N, C-alpha and C positions, 0 to 999 in steps of 0.2 A: 458421278451423280450429275445427270443432265437436268439441271434446275430450270433451264430456259427453253425446254422443248415447246414447240408451238403447234397450234392448229392453223392450217392455212385458211385463207378466206374462202377458197373453193370448197374445202372440207366443211366449213361452217355453213356456207350457202346450201350445200347438199343436205346437211343436217336440218336446216330450216325448212327445206322443201319436203323432206321425207318424214320428219317428226311432226305429225299433225294431231298429237294427243291433246294439246290445248286448243280451245275453241276460238277460231279467228272470227271475231264478231264486232271489233271496234273500228269505227270510221274516224275521219279527221276531227269532227266535232267532239266525239267521245274523248279522243286523245288530248285535244286542247283543253277540254273541261277537266280532265284528270290533272293536267299541269296546273291550271288555275286553282283547282281544288286543293292541291298540295301547297302551292306557293302562298295563297292568301289565307292567313290564319294568325298564328302567334305574332308574326312580324308586324302586321298592320294593327292588330288589336292590343298588343302589349309592348313589343320591343320599341315601337316608335317613341313612346313616352320615356322609357327607361334610357335609351341612348341619347335622346335630346337633353334629359336632365343631368346625366352623369358623364357623357362623353363629348358631345358635339354642339349642344345648343341648337339654334335654328339651322346650323349647317348639317343637321341630321339629313337634310335634303341631299347634301353632297355625299354623305355616307351611303345613302341608297343609290345614288348615281354611280359611285365607285363600285359598289357591289354589283350593280346591274351591268356595268361595263365588263367586269371580270366574268360575269355570267354569260353575256352574249358571245364573247370569244369562245368560251367552252361550249355553248349551245350549238354554235356552227360546226364545231368538231364532232359533237355528239350526233348531230343530224346526218353528217356524212356516214358515220359508223352505223347508225341505226337503219339507214336506207340500204347500206351495203351488206350488213350482217343482221337480218331481222330475227334475232333470237332473244329469248329472255336472258337476263343476266347483266345487262347494261355494261358499265365500265369493266366488270370482271371478264365478260366475254371479249371485249375489245382488247383488253390487256393480254388475253390468251392468244389472240391472233397476231399481236405485234411484238410484245416484250417477253413472252414466255410464261410458262406455267407458274413459276414461283412468284413473279410479279402479279399474275392473275390472282393467285391465292391471297397475296397481301391486300390487293384492292377489294377482293370479295370479302375478306375478313373486316376490312375497313367499312364497307357498305353495310355489313351486319350491324356494326356499332352505330353507324349513322342513322339507319332506319329504326333500330330498336330503341336507342336512347331518345331519338326524336319523337317516336310514338309515345313513349313513357311520359316525356315532358309535356306533350300536347294533351294527353289524357288527363294529367293532373290539372292543367289549365282549364280544360273543358269542365272538369268537376267544379272548379271554383266559380265559373260563370253560371253553371246550372244551379248550384246552391244559392248564389246571389239572386238569380232570376226567380227561383221558387220562393225565396224569402219575400221578394217584392210582391208576389201575388198571394201571400199569406200562408204558404206551406213551407215549414222549416224541416230540412233534413236533420235528423239527430246529429249533434256535433261529433259524437264518438264514431260515426260512420262517414264523416265527410272530409277527413284529412289523413295524412300519413301516420303510421303507427308511432306513438310517443309524442306527437305534436300537441302542444298546449293550445286549445281553442278557447278564445275569450267569448263568454256569453253576454247577452244583452244586460243582465243584471250585475255585471262586473266580476262574476266568478268565472272560473275556467275549468275545463275538463280535459282529460287526456284521450286523444283519439285512438281508436283500435285499428281501423283501416279505412281506406278511401273507397266506399261502395260505389258512388257514381262513376268513378274512373273504371272500375271493373265492369259495370253495366255497359258503358259505351264500347269497351274493347270486345265484350261478348257479342254485342249486336253487329259490330263491324266484321268480326271474325266469321260469324254465321253468314253474312252476306257474301264474303269472299269464298266461303266453301260452296255456297249454293250456285254461284256462277259469276263470271266476269261481266256479262251483259247486265245482269241485275245490279251488280255493284256499280257499274258505270251509270245506269239510269238513276240510281239513288244519288250518286255523286252529282249528276247533272242538275237534279232538282235543288239540292242544297247550295250548289254553286250559284244558281240564278238568284236564290234568296239572299246570299251574302253580297252579291254584286249589287242587287237592288238597295240593300242597306247602306253600302259604301257610297253609292251615288246619291242617296238621300242625304247622307252626312255632308258630302262635298257641296251640294247645292244649298243645303240648309245653313251650313256654318260659314260659308264663304263671305256672306254679308257682314259677319261679325269680326273680320280680320282687322287688327290694328297694326299697321306697318311698323310702328315703334317697337313692337315686340321682336322684330327681326334684327334689331341693332343691340349690340354688335352681332353680325351674322356668324362670325367665328369668335366665340369668347376667348380671351387670353388663357394660355396654358397655366395651370396652377402649380407646375413644378413636377407633377406626376405625369408620366407619358400618356396614360389613357384619359386624363382629365382635361379636355378642351384643347384649343389650339389645333394646328394641322394634325399633330400626332393623335389627338383625341378624335378627329374626324375619321382618320384611317382606322384607328382602333374600333370606332363605332361601326365602320364598314365591315370589319371582320365579324362583329357581333350580329349586325343585321343580315349578314350573309345567310344566317339561319333562315331568314325569311324567304330566301330564293331557292332553297332546296325544294325540289318538286319537279322541275322540268327534267332533271336527270332520272327521276322515278318513272317518267313517261316511257323512257327507253326500255325499262324492265318489262313493259307490256308489248314489246315489238312482236313477240310470237303469237299475240292474240289480236293483232291488227289485220284487217281485211286486205289492205293494200299498203304494206309498210314502206315500200320504196317511195311512195308519194306522200302518205299521210303522216309518217313519223316526223319528218322535218317541219310540216305544218303544225303538228301538235307541240313540238318542243319549242320552236321559235315563236309561234303565235302566243302560247301561254306566257312566255317570258316577257314579251313586249307589252301585252295587256297589263300584266301585274306591275311591271316597272313604272308605267305611267300612273297607275293608281297609287302606288307607294309614294311617288314624288308629290302628287297632289295632296294626299292625306297628310303627309308630314309637314308640307308647307302650310296647310291650313291650320293644323294643330298648333304649330309654333307661332302662327300669326294671330290666332284667337286669344291665347293666354301665354304668360311668361313661361319660358321653357323650364325654369327652376321648379315649377309646380306640377310638372308632368310625370314625376316619379310615382306613378300610381299603377296598380295591377290592371286597371281598365281605363287607360288614358283617353281613349276616344269617347267613351261615355262621359268622362269628366269634362272634356272639351265641349260636348253637346250641352251639358248643364251650364257651363260657363257662357255659352252662346245663347242662353235662354231657350234651349230646345229641350225642355224637361221631358216632353213626350217622347223624345228620341232615345232617351237613355235605355228604356226597356227594349226598344226596337234594335238598338245596337247590341245589347246583350244577346238577343235572339240571333242576330247576324253573326256574332262571335261564336255562339254555340254551333250554328250551322257551319261556319268556317272551320272551326277546329275539328268538327266531325269528319269533314272531307279530307282534312290533312291526315288524320289518323288512318282513314281508309287507304289513302294512296301510300302512306309509309308502310303499313302492314302488307299492302300489295307488293311493294318493292322488296321488302324483306323476304317474303315467302318466295318470290321469283328468283332472287339471288341464291337463296339456299337450295332451291330446286335445281337451278343450273349447276351449282357446284356438286350436288349429289349426282346429277345426270352424268357429269364428267368423272365420277368416281372419287372425288376429293372429300366427300362426306358419305356416310353410310347410305346404301341404296334405298332403304325404306323411305327416306325423305323425298325421293323423286317419284313416288307412286301417285298416279292420277286417279281421281274418283271416276268409276265407270259410268256414272249417270251425269254428273255435273261437269266433268272434264276440267277439273281444277286440281291443283296440287294440295289436296285437302289435309294431308298429314302435316305438311309444312305450315299451312295456314293455322291449324289448330295449335301446334307446338309454339309457333310464334305468338299467337294470341294469348295462350296461357302464360308464357314467360313475361310478356309485356303487362298483362293484367296483374300478375303477382307483384312486379316491381312498382307498378303504378299505385297499387293498394297500400304498400308499406313504406315506400321511400319518398322523402322530399329530395328532389334532384337538384343539387346546387351546381351552377356553372354548366348546366347541360347544353344550353344553346351554343356556348363556345366549343364544347366537345363535338357536337354535331357539325358545327361550321368547319372545324379543322378536318374532320373526316371527309366532308364534301369537297373542300378545297384540294385535298390530296387526290381525290378521284379526278378532279378537273386537271390537275397537273399531269397525271398519267395519261388521260385521254388526249390532252393537247400534244404531248410528246409522241404518243402512239400514232396519231394521224400522220405526223411527219415521217415516222419510221415506215409506215405503210406506203406513203407516197414514194419513198426511195426504193423499198423492197419490191413493190408490185405497182409500178406506175401506170400500167396499161389496163388495170381492172376497169370494167364498165361501171361508172359511178353515176347513179341517178340523181344524186345531189352532191355537189362538190363545194367544199369550204372555200369561199372566195378569198383570194390573196392569202392562201394557206401559209406561206412562208413568213407572213407578217402576223396573221391572226393567231395561229397556233402558238408561236413563241410569246406573243403578248398574253394569251390565255394562261400559259404556264407561269409567266413572270408575274402577272397580276395576282394569281392565286397564291404564289409563294410570298408575295409582298404582304398580302392580307394575313397569311398564316404567321408571318414574322411578328405581327403586331398583336397577336392573341396572347393571353397570359401564359407564362411559362408552366404554370400548374396544368394547363390544358395539354401542353406538349408531354409532360411527364405521364399523364393518364393515357395518352395515345401510345407512348412507348411501351407501357405496361401491357396494354391490350395487344399490341403486336407481339410481344414476347410470349403471351399466352397462345396467340395464333401460330407462332413458329412451332410450339410443342405439338399443336394439332396437326400441322402439315407434315412434319417429319415423323410424328408418331403414327399417322394414319394416311394422310392424303397422298404422299409421294409414292408409297408402295401400292396403293389401290387405284391410282390414276388410270383410267381407261386408255387415254392417249399414250401414256408411257408404256402400258402393256402391249398395245398394238404396235408401237414402234420397236419394241424389243422382241416381237414375235410371240408374246404370251397372249392368248385370247382373253378378251374382256370377260368379266363374270357373266355367265348366261342369265338372261332375264333382267339385267341391271336396269334396263330402261323401261321396264313394264310398270 
């Protein structure tokens, strides 16, 4: 059994040049906005307060910096791969070119978990903000249709009802899925608009709340550890970095759109690195201001930024922030569903999943079946499930992808050192090992229950690979002299 059969970079480049079924319509600005759209969302509007209150205190700033450093190492490696192999599939495709099919399957299966659980989590958060905003303007969504099935929702009169399903979460998934089916350009334009809205809201908050900072709230900057690894002290800061890492997923999703970029060799590195740098600066500023305006112990709130705005006597800002959060979470959902559908499409194109998944819509030139299946699955779980610890599960999946990409870039430098590289990872023998090491370091500090869930997911994936993928692999069939299934790429 040849588990580590590889596609060469030359084969992948030829595939990228000849397979023009997806519409190449995205420029550098579109790609950067896709990254910003995915990165700025739950992290800045929710996780900032939770990590400050339960893990790091004012040193949540350091948590964001640590997560950002780990991300920039990986982003440089992603940029070299994306400019070298401009295909959909992200780390799955890069793993196929360097570490072999079995590792590629593992990382593809991992990315499915990352994007699906991430989209479910964000859709539920989007629902909460929408219900709250509509309540503010006098329109209440019936409680039975606003939360996960079985959830007890407290009403204003003190009574409670049992929710049936989360209707707003289903609505946003349906809207985003429709956009993704209709076209990548339309999806990107929609994303650009809402990214500008949420950037404006964040800048308003930064400039409006900065004058209310009380430096005394930053002392002690790193609160003493309580005796539990995750609660304050340096271990709390690192554990918080593992959690807020959820906030940085997004730049890797940019690489899934490589096959829809007009000039991927130039624009993919701009989109990946540019979006990460913009968002890292904003995260540091917002977390510093939030912990400076009010004591970190009070930030354990589902909408901490709106809470800080009220505390800074910016009452008018609360509704604006909720609108920004709704816009921000909408774009996160869009990019996560985009990434999910492209990874599945790539795996199907290679024969590791059934061929029906890789069909392209004749008019819209999008992987429409994959988009619809993904949307239906995410909508279903968003409607009925309260997702506990989902941020950690998404973080560990992303970190694992970073480890494999960082190792893969070194393998490729050794195996094919003379490839013409339009973007080269600087100081690769330092940056790539630091990328892998920092990702592993953050993974170590995530709760052990997260590791258990990851292992269970991989065991399910192994059944899928050995039950279907290995025998149907187009690459495996071509290497063994067996022709690929006719029409598999149609």
